[in-house]
N, C-alpha and C positions, 0 to 999 in steps of 0.2 A: 594862824592868818588871820588877820584884824578884815574884819568887814567892811571898813572904809577902805582900807587900800583895793579889796576885791570891789567896791564898787567902784574906783576912781577906774581902775583895770576896765571893769564893763563900759563904762561912759566912756575911752579912749577908743577903744573895740567896738564899738557901737558907733562910735567917727569915723572909723576907717570903714567901716561896712556904708552906711551913710555915701560915703565921698566916692570910692574904690569898689562899690559891688563883691562879685566873688574874687576879685583881686587884693581886698584886704588884709589876707595874711602877708601877701607878701610887702606889702605897703607898710603895715603894721612891723613888722619884725626886720623888714628890712635885710641889713647885715649881718642880726643877730645868729642865723644858721652858720655864717663865716667859722665862730665859733666851737660850732658843736662838731665831733667826729668826721673826720672825712670833709671838714670844710677850710676854705682856703684861708683862713687865719693859722690853723695847724698844719697845713703843708708847705705855707709860703716860710717854713723853717725861720722863725721870731718866737721860738718858746720863751726865750730870757730876756724879749728887748720890752725896756721901759716908754710906751707909748703917751702913758697916760699925761693929759695937758688938764688947766687949772680946772677945769667945769664938769671932771669928773667927782666922780662922788669918793670919802676916804678910806673905804672901803678898798677900792680896788685898785686906787694909789699904791696901797702895801703891797701889790702883788706884780710880779710879772705876768706878760702870756700864759706861760708855762702852770703858772701858779692859778692863772683863770681858770685857765681850760681844765686842771686839776679840778678846781670846785667844781666845774661843770659834769665832769667825768665820775666826782661821789654823788650828786643828784641824781646822774641818771644811774649808778647804782643801788640806790637808795629807794625808788622808786621801781625798781624789778626790769628795767628799760634795758636791751639788749643794745650796745654798740652797735654793731653791723649794721641794724636796721636804719640807724641817723648815716653809715656811709652808702648806703642805698640811697637815703632820702637827697640828698646831694646828688644825683644823677640825676636823680626824677626831672620832666619839666615843672616848671614850680603853676602853674594854673589849672592842674587836673583834679578832679573831685577826691581823687586817691592823696594828692599832695596837701590840701584842704585838712582833710580830715586825720592826716599825721600834724599837721600843722595844732590842731585842736587836742589831739588826746596827748601826742609824746613831745611838742616844741610850748608848747604853754604851761604844763605843769613844773615845766624845766622855770622856764621864764617866769613865771609865777614866785618860786621859790627864791628865786636870786633876786626880785624885787622885795621879798620879803626881809630878806636876808640886807639888804640898805645898797642894794645896786640900783641904780635910777637906770631908767626908761631909753634919754638920750643923755648924753652921750656914750655911757657903760657898755649898754645891750646892743644897740641898734645900730650904732656910729658906724 
């Protein structure tokens, strides 16, 4: 993990905390949780649909939804996280302390790994 990327992500999160306070994670990650297990984009049944537009990264443009979801699942497995925890997370209210902790300890590491791989914050991960 490059120091520069981590510093950039820290600045992005700090900006969200200043602007949105305790709701920073919902604002920062926006629709990212929709790509996680149990998320809307997974249950919408568009696993093989190509939706990526011109502003998306080169890496994501080479993937279908299903392939991108598999990339995320591989990262979840790499970190030793239980996919069922993400399904439960999808059903919880967004602004609880428990949800904020989940964002920090489970969602953020996945997000950082994807950024390291070359995915963009927007539109790749949060649109």
